C-alpha positions, 0 to 999 in steps of 0.5 A: 148149565141149566135148561135155559142156558143150554137153550141159549147156547143151542140157539147160537148154533141152530137159531131157528130150532123149536124148543119145548121146555120141561122143568122140574122147578118152573116158577111164574117168572120163569114161565113168563120169561120163556114165553117171551123168548119164543119157546114152542111149549113150556111144561112143569114136571111131572107133566101129562105124557099125552099133552107133552106128546101132543105138543111135540107132534104139533111142533114137529108139524109146524116145523115141517110146514115151515120147511116145506116138508109134508106133515108127520104121516100116519106112521108117526109113533106119536099119539094117534089122537090127531089121526082119528084113532079112538083106540089110542090109550092117549086119546084126547079127553072126552066130555064129562059124562053127565045126564042132561038136566031136566028142562023144568030145572036149572041146568046147574047150581049157580054160584056167582050169578043166582036165579030161578026165573024162566029166562034164567033157567033157559039161559043155564041150559044154553050154557050147559050145552056149550060147557065143554066146547073147546072153541071160543065162546062169545057172550054178548049183551048190554053194558053192565051185564054180568059177563064175568060171573056167567063165565065163572059159572061156566068154568065150574061146570066144564071140563076146564074146572080144574084149571085156573080162571084168568081175567083180562079187560080191554085196557090190559089186552096187550102181549105183555099183560096176556103173557102175565095173565096166562102164566098160571096155565103153565104151572097147572096140569089142567087147562084153564079158562081166560075171560076177556071183557070189553072186546067191543072196545078193541083197537085194530091192533088189539084185534090182531093180538086176538087173532094171534092169541086164538091161533097160538102164534108168536109169543102165545105159542107156549099157551096153545091148548092150555086154556079155553077162551071166553070173550064178552062184548057189551055191543053187537059186534056184527054191526061193528064189523058191518061198519068196518070198526071190527075186523070181519075175519076175526068176527066170523072166527069168534062168532060161530059159538055165541050166546046173548046174555039176558038183561037184568030187567028180564030177570026181575024175579032174580034181582033180590037173591043177587042183591042179597049176595051183592050186599054180603060181598059189600059188607066185606068191602066196607068191613061192616060189623052187621050184615046188610038187609033190605026193607020190604019197600026197598025190595019192591023198589029194586024189582021195579027199576029198569036197570039200564046199567044192568048188574053193574048198576045194581052193584054200584047202587047197593054199594053206595046205599050200604056205604052211606046208610046210617043203619044196616037196614037199607031203605028206599031213600038210601037206594035213591041216594045211591042211584043219584050218586051213580048217575052223577058220577056217570061211571062206566056201565061195565065193571072190569077188574084192574091190574091188582084184581087180575093179579089176585085172581090169577094167583088164587086160581093157580094156587087155590083148591078147585072148590075155592077158585073164583071170587072170595067169600071172606076177608081172610081169603082176600088177605091170603090172596093179596099177600101171594099176589104181592110176593109174586109181583116182586119177583115178576118185575125183572121178568116183565122187563125182559118180556117187554123187550122180547115182545117189542123185538 
């Protein structure tokens, strides 16, 4: 009899018993299945004793509350971290010691979104100040802002940098997809970062799911304290809340820590380095032999635009220009052609990853070394991650069907 079978038999006798599952052979599909079965916690051996004891303490406190009993007293033999005892050998992790960056320099060396302008420098300092906060962070800005890239940079300088980075957009924001997306945190010894984009598009039902996710209720109980949540909205949520289109209570919970992302037109000095980085990525996408370059006139053209679609629009125009350019050198006519194609297509300003992208990102974050997490740098990395994602997807299908049934019930 394995642990899962034992749990099923035990629940026949004690249907309401809380179960913390610790396995020496935890797989992604098993983690998803256990999450859908309502376990209180899931851990992979060897696990961090402090984290395990905290989960047990939290589970006992929840059970005591449900039964109308007092919570565990200060005489509890469990970790003193929740009792304010800073001398406990199992005290909670503290903020990584680091000297504050000089005001005239970047607060950190960016990897995903580049810049040296004053506006960008000031924003890096604001990100630096909130890098290790466990509370929800809300990023707000115009449509097409590089929310994901900023969130990835933030994850790399935070105390969560050793954990997986996971992505979910508004279209996928439901319990089933969230369980699948968060599953890598159950296999990682370190908490990760969950980036959710398109929050301004959430339906009332999705807003309820967000509330459960933040509080660790229902199917999200096993994931409590296993990730930091970064939300991104391409709209002013305060106005949506005032208009009754966004739940007031949820808004106040997520807006206590928020940052406004500067528009690309306010970062004109940073357009060129980001354009060159995008062209490097587009070369991989298009499987081009030679690296793409920009003429001097094309550089001036890029810096003169107002960019209403921000970073997403810049990426689309460069991709279209690179795809249709007859040479590796991109000139102004190629960029203008890319602009016309972009306007004609009337594509959404926000670039959000599809299911395949999310699967690749989740698998890569769970399995890659810390230095390799995030967007890939070469085609071989893409192939390796895609292969892993495909292998996992084949084994996940049966588990997802079971998760659907459990969530529905």
